[in-house]
N, CA, C and O atoms as CSV, one atom per row, in Angstrom:
chain,resi,resn,atom,element,x,y,z
A,1,MET,N,N,72.431,204.788,68.057
A,1,MET,CA,C,73.310,203.629,68.173
A,1,MET,C,C,72.516,202.330,68.231
A,1,MET,O,O,73.017,201.285,67.815
A,2,PHE,N,N,71.262,202.378,68.751
A,2,PHE,CA,C,70.468,201.157,68.851
A,2,PHE,C,C,70.314,200.485,67.496
A,2,PHE,O,O,70.477,199.270,67.392
A,3,GLY,N,N,70.004,201.248,66.462
A,3,GLY,CA,C,69.833,200.675,65.132
A,3,GLY,C,C,71.089,199.990,64.629
A,3,GLY,O,O,71.012,198.925,64.016
A,4,LYS,N,N,72.231,200.582,64.877
A,4,LYS,CA,C,73.505,200.005,64.431
A,4,LYS,C,C,73.758,198.683,65.147
A,4,LYS,O,O,74.100,197.688,64.508
A,5,LYS,N,N,73.592,198.664,66.459
A,5,LYS,CA,C,73.851,197.433,67.209
A,5,LYS,C,C,72.885,196.324,66.818
A,5,LYS,O,O,73.284,195.166,66.691
A,6,SER,N,N,71.630,196.669,66.629
A,6,SER,CA,C,70.639,195.680,66.211
A,6,SER,C,C,70.996,195.090,64.852
A,6,SER,O,O,70.900,193.881,64.644
A,7,THR,N,N,71.404,195.945,63.940
A,7,THR,CA,C,71.803,195.490,62.605
A,7,THR,C,C,73.025,194.590,62.682
A,7,THR,O,O,73.072,193.554,62.018
A,8,ILE,N,N,74.007,194.967,63.477
A,8,ILE,CA,C,75.223,194.162,63.617
A,8,ILE,C,C,74.881,192.800,64.216
A,8,ILE,O,O,75.436,191.788,63.790
A,9,ARG,N,N,73.977,192.754,65.197
A,9,ARG,CA,C,73.550,191.480,65.764
A,9,ARG,C,C,72.943,190.580,64.676
A,9,ARG,O,O,73.242,189.387,64.615
A,10,LYS,N,N,72.106,191.148,63.836
A,10,LYS,CA,C,71.501,190.360,62.755
A,10,LYS,C,C,72.569,189.865,61.786
A,10,LYS,O,O,72.547,188.708,61.366
A,11,TYR,N,N,73.494,190.736,61.437
A,11,TYR,CA,C,74.573,190.315,60.550
A,11,TYR,C,C,75.366,189.175,61.186
A,11,TYR,O,O,75.730,188.211,60.513
A,12,LYS,N,N,75.625,189.292,62.462
A,12,LYS,CA,C,76.471,188.323,63.141
A,12,LYS,C,C,75.773,186.984,63.351
A,12,LYS,O,O,76.340,185.932,63.056
A,13,TYR,N,N,74.558,187.020,63.853
A,13,TYR,CA,C,73.889,185.779,64.241
A,13,TYR,C,C,73.009,185.174,63.155
A,13,TYR,O,O,72.762,183.969,63.172
A,14,LYS,N,N,72.537,185.967,62.225
A,14,LYS,CA,C,71.613,185.448,61.218
A,14,LYS,C,C,72.218,185.361,59.824
A,14,LYS,O,O,71.866,184.465,59.056
A,15,LEU,N,N,73.108,186.261,59.489
A,15,LEU,CA,C,73.652,186.299,58.135
A,15,LEU,C,C,74.594,185.130,57.856
A,15,LEU,O,O,74.496,184.511,56.797
A,16,ARG,N,N,75.495,184.815,58.769
A,16,ARG,CA,C,76.469,183.726,58.555
A,16,ARG,C,C,75.771,182.408,58.211
A,16,ARG,O,O,76.135,181.780,57.217
A,17,PRO,N,N,74.778,181.963,58.999
A,17,PRO,CA,C,74.146,180.677,58.649
A,17,PRO,C,C,73.456,180.696,57.277
A,17,PRO,O,O,73.443,179.686,56.573
A,18,ILE,N,N,72.898,181.819,56.911
A,18,ILE,CA,C,72.227,181.921,55.615
A,18,ILE,C,C,73.254,181.886,54.489
A,18,ILE,O,O,73.053,181.203,53.485
A,19,LEU,N,N,74.356,182.620,54.652
A,19,LEU,CA,C,75.424,182.584,53.645
A,19,LEU,C,C,75.957,181.165,53.486
A,19,LEU,O,O,76.182,180.704,52.367
A,20,THR,N,N,76.158,180.478,54.601
A,20,THR,CA,C,76.672,179.110,54.561
A,20,THR,C,C,75.701,178.186,53.844
A,20,THR,O,O,76.112,177.354,53.034
A,21,LYS,N,N,74.424,178.329,54.137
A,21,LYS,CA,C,73.414,177.490,53.495
A,21,LYS,C,C,73.360,177.736,51.987
A,21,LYS,O,O,73.242,176.796,51.200
A,22,ARG,N,N,73.448,178.999,51.595
A,22,ARG,CA,C,73.342,179.357,50.172
A,22,ARG,C,C,74.602,179.047,49.382
A,22,ARG,O,O,74.533,178.539,48.263
A,23,TYR,N,N,75.759,179.354,49.969
A,23,TYR,CA,C,77.001,179.331,49.194
A,23,TYR,C,C,78.046,178.350,49.727
A,23,TYR,O,O,79.153,178.281,49.193
A,24,GLY,N,N,77.711,177.598,50.761
A,24,GLY,CA,C,78.659,176.666,51.341
A,24,GLY,C,C,79.528,177.335,52.391
A,24,GLY,O,O,79.630,178.560,52.454
A,25,ALA,N,N,80.151,176.502,53.209
A,25,ALA,CA,C,81.029,177.012,54.262
A,25,ALA,C,C,82.258,177.647,53.634
A,25,ALA,O,O,82.907,177.050,52.775
A,26,SER,N,N,82.571,178.853,54.064
A,26,SER,CA,C,83.714,179.573,53.516
A,26,SER,C,C,84.210,180.580,54.544
A,26,SER,O,O,83.430,181.093,55.346
A,27,ALA,N,N,85.487,180.856,54.518
A,27,ALA,CA,C,86.038,181.887,55.394
A,27,ALA,C,C,85.573,183.266,54.948
A,27,ALA,O,O,85.393,184.162,55.772
A,28,THR,N,N,85.377,183.434,53.637
A,28,THR,CA,C,84.922,184.716,53.106
A,28,THR,C,C,83.889,184.479,52.011
A,28,THR,O,O,83.806,183.403,51.417
A,29,TYR,N,N,83.112,185.520,51.770
A,29,TYR,CA,C,82.105,185.517,50.705
A,29,TYR,C,C,82.316,186.759,49.854
A,29,TYR,O,O,82.980,187.704,50.279
A,30,THR,N,N,81.752,186.758,48.652
A,30,THR,CA,C,81.909,187.916,47.783
A,30,THR,C,C,80.955,189.028,48.206
A,30,THR,O,O,79.970,188.788,48.904
A,31,LYS,N,N,81.257,190.217,47.783
A,31,LYS,CA,C,80.389,191.364,48.052
A,31,LYS,C,C,79.000,191.094,47.484
A,31,LYS,O,O,77.996,191.384,48.135
A,32,GLY,N,N,78.936,190.547,46.288
A,32,GLY,CA,C,77.660,190.240,45.658
A,32,GLY,C,C,76.838,189.239,46.451
A,32,GLY,O,O,75.622,189.388,46.576
A,33,GLN,N,N,77.495,188.221,46.987
A,33,GLN,CA,C,76.791,187.231,47.801
A,33,GLN,C,C,76.226,187.871,49.062
A,33,GLN,O,O,75.086,187.607,49.442
A,34,VAL,N,N,77.020,188.706,49.701
A,34,VAL,CA,C,76.564,189.387,50.919
A,34,VAL,C,C,75.433,190.349,50.578
A,34,VAL,O,O,74.406,190.361,51.257
A,35,ASP,N,N,75.610,191.153,49.536
A,35,ASP,CA,C,74.575,192.112,49.139
A,35,ASP,C,C,73.247,191.416,48.846
A,35,ASP,O,O,72.198,191.820,49.348
A,36,LYS,N,N,73.306,190.374,48.033
A,36,LYS,CA,C,72.088,189.671,47.637
A,36,LYS,C,C,71.385,189.068,48.851
A,36,LYS,O,O,70.163,189.159,48.970
A,37,THR,N,N,72.143,188.460,49.742
A,37,THR,CA,C,71.555,187.826,50.916
A,37,THR,C,C,70.957,188.863,51.853
A,37,THR,O,O,69.851,188.669,52.359
A,38,VAL,N,N,71.665,189.957,52.092
A,38,VAL,CA,C,71.148,191.029,52.947
A,38,VAL,C,C,69.847,191.580,52.362
A,38,VAL,O,O,68.879,191.792,53.093
A,39,ASP,N,N,69.820,191.810,51.063
A,39,ASP,CA,C,68.617,192.334,50.409
A,39,ASP,C,C,67.456,191.351,50.498
A,39,ASP,O,O,66.342,191.736,50.852
A,40,GLU,N,N,67.709,190.096,50.179
A,40,GLU,CA,C,66.641,189.101,50.167
A,40,GLU,C,C,66.093,188.799,51.561
A,40,GLU,O,O,64.925,188.436,51.706
A,41,MET,N,N,66.927,188.947,52.578
A,41,MET,CA,C,66.473,188.709,53.952
A,41,MET,C,C,65.831,189.959,54.554
A,41,MET,O,O,65.246,189.898,55.635
A,42,GLY,N,N,65.938,191.077,53.864
A,42,GLY,CA,C,65.329,192.308,54.351
A,42,GLY,C,C,66.094,192.973,55.483
A,42,GLY,O,O,65.533,193.768,56.237
A,43,PHE,N,N,67.373,192.648,55.603
A,43,PHE,CA,C,68.200,193.275,56.630
A,43,PHE,C,C,68.510,194.716,56.229
A,43,PHE,O,O,68.551,195.045,55.043
A,44,ASN,N,N,68.722,195.555,57.212
A,44,ASN,CA,C,69.064,196.957,56.998
A,44,ASN,C,C,70.425,197.057,56.309
A,44,ASN,O,O,71.390,196.429,56.743
A,45,ARG,N,N,70.500,197.846,55.235
A,45,ARG,CA,C,71.760,198.030,54.507
A,45,ARG,C,C,72.562,199.234,54.992
A,45,ARG,O,O,73.681,199.458,54.530
A,46,ARG,N,N,72.011,199.999,55.904
A,46,ARG,CA,C,72.683,201.226,56.327
A,46,ARG,C,C,74.098,200.965,56.843
A,46,ARG,O,O,74.991,201.792,56.660
A,47,HIS,N,N,74.297,199.838,57.474
A,47,HIS,CA,C,75.605,199.517,58.056
A,47,HIS,C,C,76.220,198.286,57.374
A,47,HIS,O,O,76.906,197.492,58.017
A,48,ILE,N,N,75.971,198.140,56.086
A,48,ILE,CA,C,76.426,196.973,55.325
A,48,ILE,C,C,77.944,196.798,55.395
A,48,ILE,O,O,78.447,195.684,55.255
A,49,HIS,N,N,78.669,197.887,55.609
A,49,HIS,CA,C,80.129,197.780,55.685
A,49,HIS,C,C,80.571,196.876,56.846
A,49,HIS,O,O,81.663,196.311,56.807
A,50,TYR,N,N,79.730,196.739,57.875
A,50,TYR,CA,C,80.047,195.803,58.957
A,50,TYR,C,C,79.947,194.366,58.461
A,50,TYR,O,O,80.766,193.526,58.835
A,51,ALA,N,N,78.963,194.075,57.634
A,51,ALA,CA,C,78.844,192.728,57.056
A,51,ALA,C,C,80.042,192.438,56.163
A,51,ALA,O,O,80.556,191.320,56.153
A,52,TYR,N,N,80.490,193.443,55.411
A,52,TYR,CA,C,81.674,193.250,54.572
A,52,TYR,C,C,82.895,192.948,55.436
A,52,TYR,O,O,83.699,192.084,55.086
A,53,LEU,N,N,83.042,193.642,56.549
A,53,LEU,CA,C,84.170,193.388,57.457
A,53,LEU,C,C,84.096,191.965,58.003
A,53,LEU,O,O,85.115,191.281,58.096
A,54,MET,N,N,82.910,191.525,58.358
A,54,MET,CA,C,82.749,190.203,58.960
A,54,MET,C,C,82.935,189.064,57.967
A,54,MET,O,O,83.443,188.004,58.333
A,55,TYR,N,N,82.530,189.267,56.713
A,55,TYR,CA,C,82.419,188.133,55.809
A,55,TYR,C,C,83.148,188.237,54.478
A,55,TYR,O,O,83.153,187.267,53.721
A,56,CYS,N,N,83.758,189.360,54.165
A,56,CYS,CA,C,84.396,189.526,52.849
A,56,CYS,C,C,85.915,189.655,52.968
A,56,CYS,O,O,86.471,189.790,54.058
A,57,GLU,N,N,86.551,189.610,51.822
A,57,GLU,CA,C,87.998,189.809,51.730
A,57,GLU,C,C,88.363,191.239,52.140
A,57,GLU,O,O,87.535,192.143,52.024
A,58,PRO,N,N,89.578,191.449,52.611
A,58,PRO,CA,C,90.011,192.789,53.023
A,58,PRO,C,C,89.804,193.869,51.962
A,58,PRO,O,O,89.384,194.978,52.296
A,59,ALA,N,N,90.082,193.578,50.719
A,59,ALA,CA,C,89.928,194.599,49.673
A,59,ALA,C,C,88.487,195.077,49.572
A,59,ALA,O,O,88.239,196.252,49.300
A,60,THR,N,N,87.536,194.175,49.789
A,60,THR,CA,C,86.123,194.534,49.700
A,60,THR,C,C,85.727,195.494,50.799
A,60,THR,O,O,85.140,196.542,50.530
A,61,TYR,N,N,86.046,195.142,52.052
A,61,TYR,CA,C,85.597,196.038,53.114
A,61,TYR,C,C,86.418,197.308,53.182
A,61,TYR,O,O,85.903,198.342,53.607
A,62,LYS,N,N,87.660,197.267,52.783
A,62,LYS,CA,C,88.441,198.507,52.754
A,62,LYS,C,C,87.878,199.481,51.723
A,62,LYS,O,O,87.844,200.689,51.959
A,63,ALA,N,N,87.442,198.960,50.591
A,63,ALA,CA,C,86.894,199.814,49.534
A,63,ALA,C,C,85.504,200.326,49.873
A,63,ALA,O,O,85.037,201.283,49.255
A,64,ASN,N,N,84.836,199.718,50.833
A,64,ASN,CA,C,83.450,200.062,51.142
A,64,ASN,C,C,83.245,200.584,52.557
A,64,ASN,O,O,82.105,200.720,53.000
A,65,THR,N,N,84.311,200.877,53.267
A,65,THR,CA,C,84.213,201.447,54.607
A,65,THR,C,C,84.145,202.960,54.493
A,65,THR,O,O,84.999,203.570,53.850
A,66,PRO,N,N,83.144,203.573,55.107
A,66,PRO,CA,C,83.037,205.039,55.049
A,66,PRO,C,C,84.298,205.703,55.609
A,66,PRO,O,O,84.966,205.154,56.485
A,67,GLU,N,N,84.605,206.872,55.096
A,67,GLU,CA,C,85.811,207.583,55.523
A,67,GLU,C,C,85.787,207.938,57.004
A,67,GLU,O,O,86.842,208.067,57.625
A,68,ASN,N,N,84.595,208.097,57.577
A,68,ASN,CA,C,84.511,208.505,58.981
A,68,ASN,C,C,84.593,207.322,59.945
A,68,ASN,O,O,84.432,207.507,61.151
A,69,GLU,N,N,84.838,206.111,59.439
A,69,GLU,CA,C,84.996,204.942,60.306
A,69,GLU,C,C,86.300,204.242,59.985
A,69,GLU,O,O,86.758,204.229,58.842
A,70,SER,N,N,86.884,203.666,61.011
A,70,SER,CA,C,88.103,202.885,60.817
A,70,SER,C,C,87.783,201.425,61.143
A,70,SER,O,O,86.781,201.126,61.793
A,71,ILE,N,N,88.642,200.536,60.686
A,71,ILE,CA,C,88.478,199.121,60.985
A,71,ILE,C,C,88.509,198.921,62.503
A,71,ILE,O,O,87.733,198.132,63.041
A,72,ASP,N,N,89.401,199.631,63.190
A,72,ASP,CA,C,89.488,199.512,64.646
A,72,ASP,C,C,88.203,199.964,65.330
A,72,ASP,O,O,87.747,199.311,66.269
A,73,SER,N,N,87.610,201.070,64.876
A,73,SER,CA,C,86.372,201.533,65.501
A,73,SER,C,C,85.227,200.566,65.204
A,73,SER,O,O,84.357,200.350,66.048
A,74,MET,N,N,85.228,199.990,64.017
A,74,MET,CA,C,84.195,199.011,63.689
A,74,MET,C,C,84.345,197.766,64.559
A,74,MET,O,O,83.351,197.224,65.043
A,75,ASN,N,N,85.578,197.309,64.758
A,75,ASN,CA,C,85.826,196.151,65.618
A,75,ASN,C,C,85.381,196.454,67.048
A,75,ASN,O,O,84.828,195.584,67.720
A,76,SER,N,N,85.615,197.665,67.513
A,76,SER,CA,C,85.170,198.055,68.856
A,76,SER,C,C,83.651,198.006,68.965
A,76,SER,O,O,83.109,197.570,69.981
A,77,THR,N,N,82.976,198.449,67.928
A,77,THR,CA,C,81.513,198.403,67.926
A,77,THR,C,C,81.030,196.962,67.957
A,77,THR,O,O,80.107,196.632,68.703
A,78,ILE,N,N,81.642,196.102,67.155
A,78,ILE,CA,C,81.280,194.682,67.163
A,78,ILE,C,C,81.535,194.092,68.550
A,78,ILE,O,O,80.731,193.303,69.047
A,79,SER,N,N,82.646,194.471,69.172
A,79,SER,CA,C,82.955,193.994,70.524
A,79,SER,C,C,81.897,194.431,71.525
A,79,SER,O,O,81.515,193.661,72.406
A,80,SER,N,N,81.428,195.655,71.393
A,80,SER,CA,C,80.428,196.157,72.342
A,80,SER,C,C,79.093,195.437,72.187
A,80,SER,O,O,78.319,195.356,73.141
A,81,VAL,N,N,78.820,194.920,71.008
A,81,VAL,CA,C,77.586,194.176,70.767
A,81,VAL,C,C,77.687,192.784,71.377
A,81,VAL,O,O,76.723,192.289,71.962
A,82,SER,N,N,78.838,192.158,71.245
A,82,SER,CA,C,78.974,190.757,71.632
A,82,SER,C,C,79.770,190.529,72.908
A,82,SER,O,O,79.689,189.454,73.503
A,83,GLY,N,N,80.524,191.506,73.329
A,83,GLY,CA,C,81.379,191.320,74.487
A,83,GLY,C,C,82.734,190.740,74.135
A,83,GLY,O,O,83.611,190.665,74.996
A,84,VAL,N,N,82.925,190.329,72.889
A,84,VAL,CA,C,84.220,189.837,72.417
A,84,VAL,C,C,84.492,190.457,71.068
A,84,VAL,O,O,83.566,190.873,70.371
A,85,GLY,N,N,85.735,190.519,70.701
A,85,GLY,CA,C,86.106,191.114,69.423
A,85,GLY,C,C,85.687,190.263,68.252
A,85,GLY,O,O,85.147,189.168,68.412
A,86,ILE,N,N,85.943,190.776,67.093
A,86,ILE,CA,C,85.531,190.101,65.863
A,86,ILE,C,C,86.129,188.711,65.744
A,86,ILE,O,O,85.464,187.802,65.247
A,87,LEU,N,N,87.349,188.522,66.180
A,87,LEU,CA,C,87.970,187.205,66.057
A,87,LEU,C,C,87.264,186.176,66.924
A,87,LEU,O,O,87.085,185.030,66.512
A,88,GLY,N,N,86.863,186.580,68.124
A,88,GLY,CA,C,86.154,185.659,68.995
A,88,GLY,C,C,84.716,185.459,68.597
A,88,GLY,O,O,84.173,184.363,68.743
A,89,ALA,N,N,84.097,186.494,68.100
A,89,ALA,CA,C,82.668,186.435,67.796
A,89,ALA,C,C,82.366,185.866,66.428
A,89,ALA,O,O,81.285,185.319,66.211
A,90,LEU,N,N,83.289,185.982,65.515
A,90,LEU,CA,C,82.978,185.654,64.124
A,90,LEU,C,C,83.957,184.652,63.543
A,90,LEU,O,O,84.578,184.914,62.513
A,91,LEU,N,N,84.098,183.523,64.183
A,91,LEU,CA,C,85.020,182.515,63.669
A,91,LEU,C,C,84.658,182.185,62.235
A,91,LEU,O,O,83.490,181.992,61.899
A,92,GLY,N,N,85.650,182.124,61.421
A,92,GLY,CA,C,85.430,181.833,60.016
A,92,GLY,C,C,85.308,183.086,59.173
A,92,GLY,O,O,85.261,183.005,57.946
A,93,ALA,N,N,85.255,184.244,59.814
A,93,ALA,CA,C,85.118,185.489,59.069
A,93,ALA,C,C,86.493,186.046,58.733
A,93,ALA,O,O,87.505,185.634,59.301
A,94,SER,N,N,86.509,186.960,57.827
A,94,SER,CA,C,87.745,187.621,57.429
A,94,SER,C,C,88.036,188.757,58.399
A,94,SER,O,O,87.111,189.400,58.894
A,95,TYR,N,N,89.283,189.003,58.669
A,95,TYR,CA,C,89.669,190.136,59.502
A,95,TYR,C,C,91.037,190.597,59.062
A,95,TYR,O,O,91.928,189.792,58.795
A,96,TYR,N,N,91.187,191.884,58.993
A,96,TYR,CA,C,92.455,192.460,58.581
A,96,TYR,C,C,92.694,193.699,59.411
A,96,TYR,O,O,91.767,194.462,59.683
A,97,SER,N,N,93.921,193.898,59.810
A,97,SER,CA,C,94.278,195.099,60.539
A,97,SER,C,C,95.580,195.622,59.978
A,97,SER,O,O,96.542,194.874,59.807
A,98,ASP,N,N,95.604,196.922,59.692
A,98,ASP,CA,C,96.835,197.504,59.155
A,98,ASP,C,C,97.994,197.348,60.126
A,98,ASP,O,O,99.150,197.305,59.706
A,99,GLY,N,N,97.700,197.261,61.414
A,99,GLY,CA,C,98.755,197.126,62.398
A,99,GLY,C,C,99.129,195.682,62.655
A,99,GLY,O,O,100.043,195.408,63.432
A,100,GLY,N,N,98.435,194.752,62.013
A,100,GLY,CA,C,98.670,193.348,62.280
A,100,GLY,C,C,99.684,192.761,61.339
A,100,GLY,O,O,100.567,193.445,60.822
A,101,ASP,N,N,99.529,191.457,61.130
A,101,ASP,CA,C,100.504,190.759,60.327
A,101,ASP,C,C,100.177,190.801,58.842
A,101,ASP,O,O,100.923,190.262,58.024
A,102,GLY,N,N,99.064,191.439,58.489
A,102,GLY,CA,C,98.707,191.540,57.088
A,102,GLY,C,C,98.019,190.303,56.559
A,102,GLY,O,O,97.753,190.196,55.362
A,103,GLY,N,N,97.726,189.354,57.458
A,103,GLY,CA,C,97.048,188.137,57.043
A,103,GLY,C,C,95.609,188.410,56.674
A,103,GLY,O,O,95.057,189.454,57.022
A,104,GLY,N,N,95.021,187.506,55.995
A,104,GLY,CA,C,93.640,187.672,55.554
A,104,GLY,C,C,92.681,186.934,56.448
A,104,GLY,O,O,92.661,187.154,57.659
A,105,GLY,N,N,91.888,186.064,55.868
A,105,GLY,CA,C,90.806,185.399,56.572
A,105,GLY,C,C,91.318,184.358,57.554
A,105,GLY,O,O,92.440,183.862,57.454
A,106,PHE,N,N,90.459,184.054,58.493
A,106,PHE,CA,C,90.730,183.040,59.477
A,106,PHE,C,C,89.689,181.966,59.300
A,106,PHE,O,O,88.498,182.277,59.257
A,107,GLY,N,N,90.084,180.724,59.196
A,107,GLY,CA,C,89.124,179.641,58.982
A,107,GLY,C,C,88.596,179.093,60.285
A,107,GLY,O,O,89.035,179.482,61.367
A,108,GLY,N,N,87.656,178.193,60.165
A,108,GLY,CA,C,87.124,177.474,61.315
A,108,GLY,C,C,85.777,177.985,61.750
A,108,GLY,O,O,85.405,179.122,61.464
A,109,GLY,N,N,85.043,177.127,62.450
A,109,GLY,CA,C,83.765,177.502,63.039
A,109,GLY,C,C,82.711,177.883,62.025
A,109,GLY,O,O,83.018,178.248,60.890
A,110,ASP,N,N,81.457,177.791,62.454
A,110,ASP,CA,C,80.398,178.148,61.541
A,110,ASP,C,C,79.911,179.573,61.767
A,110,ASP,O,O,79.108,180.087,60.988
A,111,GLY,N,N,80.394,180.216,62.833
A,111,GLY,CA,C,80.048,181.603,63.088
A,111,GLY,C,C,78.617,181.777,63.529
A,111,GLY,O,O,78.172,182.901,63.764
A,112,GLY,N,N,77.890,180.684,63.645
A,112,GLY,CA,C,76.488,180.755,64.036
A,112,GLY,C,C,76.354,181.045,65.511
A,112,GLY,O,O,77.250,181.622,66.127
A,113,GLY,N,N,75.279,180.660,66.050
A,113,GLY,CA,C,75.097,180.863,67.482
A,113,GLY,C,C,73.788,181.534,67.725
A,113,GLY,O,O,73.186,182.113,66.820
A,114,GLY,N,N,73.361,181.456,68.920
A,114,GLY,CA,C,72.053,181.990,69.283
A,114,GLY,C,C,72.063,183.489,69.377
A,114,GLY,O,O,72.927,184.173,68.829
A,115,GLY,N,N,71.116,183.954,70.059
A,115,GLY,CA,C,71.036,185.400,70.255
A,115,GLY,C,C,69.865,185.970,69.521
A,115,GLY,O,O,69.868,186.049,68.293
A,116,GLY,N,N,68.888,186.357,70.242
A,116,GLY,CA,C,67.735,186.970,69.611
A,116,GLY,C,C,67.799,188.469,69.745
A,116,GLY,O,O,68.634,189.016,70.466
A,117,ASP,N,N,66.920,189.109,69.052
A,117,ASP,CA,C,66.895,190.562,69.127
A,117,ASP,C,C,65.898,191.034,70.121
A,117,ASP,O,O,65.742,192.239,70.315
């Protein structure tokens, strides 16, 4: 679990500012933008589906979430890393829940913030 949490921390605290710098402020980014940035920064791709959940449109992360994980379990993991759920921790990121209102991304905030590894 340590590797997963460490990777999620990097996605949360380091990936958003880099995406913003490269592609401008946006509520969501494309899969290609996330993939390229993760690769170029040398971040671990093993849990890339968490980056898709945080930064991409619902169709992207739904199509790329492993069958053995659910959006709810991924949100719980993100919560355990930060102490707050994805909505609180990742302002400006996309979030979708089948049990919710079916809305897509949420705007606002730069999603940055401190936090070292």
